[in-house]
C-alpha positions in Angstrom: 3.5 7.4 21.0 3.4 6.2 17.5 0.6 3.4 16.1 2.4 1.1 13.3 -0.4 -0.9 11.4 0.4 -3.6 8.9 -0.6 -6.7 6.9 -0.2 -10.1 9.6 3.1 -12.2 8.5 3.7 -14.4 11.2 2.2 -16.1 13.6 3.4 -14.3 16.2 1.6 -11.9 14.6 -1.0 -13.9 14.4 -1.1 -15.2 17.7 -1.7 -11.6 18.9 -4.2 -10.7 17.2 -6.7 -13.5 18.4 -5.7 -13.2 21.5 -6.8 -8.8 21.2 -9.7 -10.6 19.3 -10.8 -13.0 22.2 -10.3 -10.2 25.6 -12.6 -8.2 23.1 -15.3 -10.0 22.1 -15.5 -13.4 24.0 -14.0 -11.5 27.5 -15.6 -8.4 27.4 -18.4 -8.7 25.1 -19.8 -11.7 26.8 -19.4 -13.9 22.7 -19.6 -17.8 23.3 -15.6 -18.1 22.7 -16.7 -20.5 20.2 -18.3 -18.0 17.6 -15.7 -15.8 17.3 -13.5 -17.2 15.1 -15.4 -18.7 11.7 -14.3 -19.5 8.2 -13.5 -16.3 7.1 -10.1 -16.4 9.1 -8.5 -18.5 7.1 -8.6 -17.0 3.7 -8.7 -13.1 5.0 -6.2 -10.3 5.2 -5.5 -9.7 8.6 -4.4 -6.5 10.0 -2.2 -5.7 13.2 -1.8 -2.3 15.1 1.4 -2.6 17.4 2.2 0.3 19.2 6.1 2.0 20.0 6.3 -1.4 22.9 5.5 -3.6 20.0 2.0 -4.6 21.9 -1.0 -5.3 19.7 -3.8 -2.1 20.3 -5.7 -2.9 17.5 -6.7 -5.4 14.4 -9.4 -6.1 12.1 -9.7 -7.8 8.5 -10.7 -7.8 4.9 -12.9 -10.8 4.0 -13.0 -10.3 -0.3 -16.7 -11.8 -1.3 -17.3 -12.5 -4.4 -20.3 -10.7 -6.1 
């Protein structure tokens, strides 16, 4: 199985990463849904990792903050 990691560029990819984050943080770790997203999501660089079937298997984000 190959995994491809790339910067999120489409609304479909964004929907996939948010669905995965919701499943992990809200569903598995019991983080309140209203805390799962924050103000950094709008400005962060998001990445998505997909497998051969284009299924989102991981995600992350980079938030650049001034010093």
